[in-house]
Structures are given as C-alpha cells and as structure tokens.
N, C-alpha and C positions, 0 to 999 in steps of 0.2 A: 504494500500500500504506500509506503514511503517513497518508493521508486516512482510509482505512478504520480504522486503528488509533485515530485521534483520535475518529472517530465512535463506535466501540465503547466507548472510554473515557468518553464523555459519555452514551451511550444506556443502557448496562448499569446504572449507578446509578439513573437515572431509571426504568427498568423495575422495578427492585427496590422503589423507593419507591411506584410505582403499584400493585404487587401488595400491599404492606403496607396502603396506603390502601383498596384494594378489600376486603381481608380484614377490616379494622376496620369498614367500612361494612356488610359482611355480618353481622358479629357484632352490631352495634347493631340491625340489622333483626330478627335472631333474638330478641334481648333484648326489643325492642319488642313482638314478637308474643307472647312469653312473658308479658310484663306484661298484655297484653290478655286472654290466656287465663286468667290468674290472676283478673282482675276478673270475667270471665264465670263462672268456677268459684265465686267468692265470692257472686255474685248468685244462682246456682243454689242455693247453701247457704241463702241468705235465704229463697228460695221454699220449699225443702224442710223447713227446720228453724227458720225465723224467726231464725236467728243467722248473722251474716256471719263466715265463717271461710275460711282458706286451707289448702291441703294442706301436709303436712310436706315433701314433695318437690315443687318447682315444676313438674317435668316431668309430674307426675300431672294437671295441669290441661289438658294437651294430649290430643288424640285419639290413639288407638293408632298410626295411620299416621304422624303427625307425630313422635310420641315415638320410635318405632323408627327413623325416618329420621334424626333428629338424634343419638340416643344409641347406636343399634345394638342396643339391648335395651330393657328396661322402664324405664330411666332411672336406674339405680343404678350408676353407674360405667362407662358406655359410652364409646365414643370415636367421634368427636372431642369430643362434648359430654357432660357428665355433672354429677352433683351429689354433693358430699361433705357428709353430714349433720352431722358433728362440728364442722367450722368454718363450716357453713352457706354453702358456696361453690359457685356454679355455675361450671364451668370449660369452656374450649374449648382443644383442642390445635390450635395453628396449624400451618401448612405448614412453618415453619422449625423445628418441634420445641419451641417455647416455649409457655407457657400464658398465657391471659388469664383472669381470674376476676372474679366479681361476688359480692357478699354478698346473701343472700336472708334476709329476715326473715319467718318464717312466721306471726307474730302480726299483721303489718300488710300483708303481701303485697308489700312494697317490695323492689325490686332496685336496688342501688347499687354 
C-alpha cells in the first residue's frame, strides 16, 4: 500500500503537467491554423478588391464548419473559443476553468 501511495504521489502531478502541456500545444495549433486562414482571407481580398485586408473578427476567416466547431456559434463569444472585439482578444476557456488569450490586430492580421 505504501508503494502505491508513493507512486500516486509522483504520477498525479506528472499527469496534470502532461494535460497542461497537451492543452497548450493544442491551443498553439489552433492559433497557427487561424493565422493561416487569416492570410488566405487577406489574399482573397487582394484578388477581389486589389486591397489586402483582414476581417474584424479573426474567426470570420474560417469556414463555417471550423468556426462553429471551435466557437459553438458564429464566432462572437462562443465557448470554448471566442473573440472579444473591444480588447481585440481571442480567448480559449481551458479545462481547468482558466482562460488563455491572444491579441488580434485586424489592421495587420497579426496574432500575438
């Protein structure tokens, strides 16, 4: 029993750390895909209007299926992913109830 207790004391924190790491990697993958979609959107704008521009809401650059899958709606305040236009923040509600956020610049298409 003592051995099981020691193993549990060592394994549980490592498992929590692994979950956090995988969630962060997943977030970075979503943000990377969003960056790519923004550039595709901007290039489409160049073709259509001869001006490179980005959407006011970064989730608008995604196809409907991807946007609904991430945000649960049209991209204006869904969960677990969403976008707040006033502070220009893309946010993700994590499994532990905390939020991760990134700033979106609609003039340059940058996410940081």
